[in-house]
N, C-alpha and C positions, 0 to 999 in steps of 0.2 A: 099750345106752344108750337105744334107742327105748322100752323098757319104763318108763323113768323120766319120759318126756315127759307133761306134764299140760296141760290147757287153759290158754291164755294165754301159754305159753312160745313164744319166737321161735326159728325154725329156718330152715335153707337146705337145698335139695335138691342134693346134690353133683353129680348128673348133669344138672341143669337150672339153671345159675346165672342164666339170663335170666328165670327165674320171680320172682326177687327174694326179699325177706324174706317169711317165712310165719309165721302165728300158728296154733298148734295149737288145734283146736276140740274134738277128742275123741280118745281112745286106748282102743279097746275091742277086746279079743281079737286084738291085733296089727295091727288096721287103724287107721291114724292119719289123721284128717281134718284137713287144713291149708288155711287160706285164704291163698294167695300173692298178693303185690302185683300181679303181671302175668299170673297164670294162673288166678286165682279159686280156687274150692274144689276140692281134689284129695284123693282117698282113696289113701293110700300103704300098701302091704303091707310092714309093718315087718320081716318076715323077708327081704325082697329088697333093701330100701334102708335104709341107715343115715343118718338125717337128722343134720345138723350143728346142734348147739345154738348159738344166738347169745346171748352174755352181754351184749354191748354193741352195740345196733343201729346205732350210728354208725360202727362199723368195717366196712370192706369195701363201703361204698356208693359 
């Protein structure tokens, strides 16, 4: 799923729910840069963490 993530998509980190909603900034070579509401910009190793795609940002807040 991570390979399908594109800039602008909204995600959540399954192991860090307190980070809040994140917006994908880039996805290059398996490294996904996400700007989270409460954690700022974080680079995720896509092979280690499967980010959860958020289709409706109003759910789960």
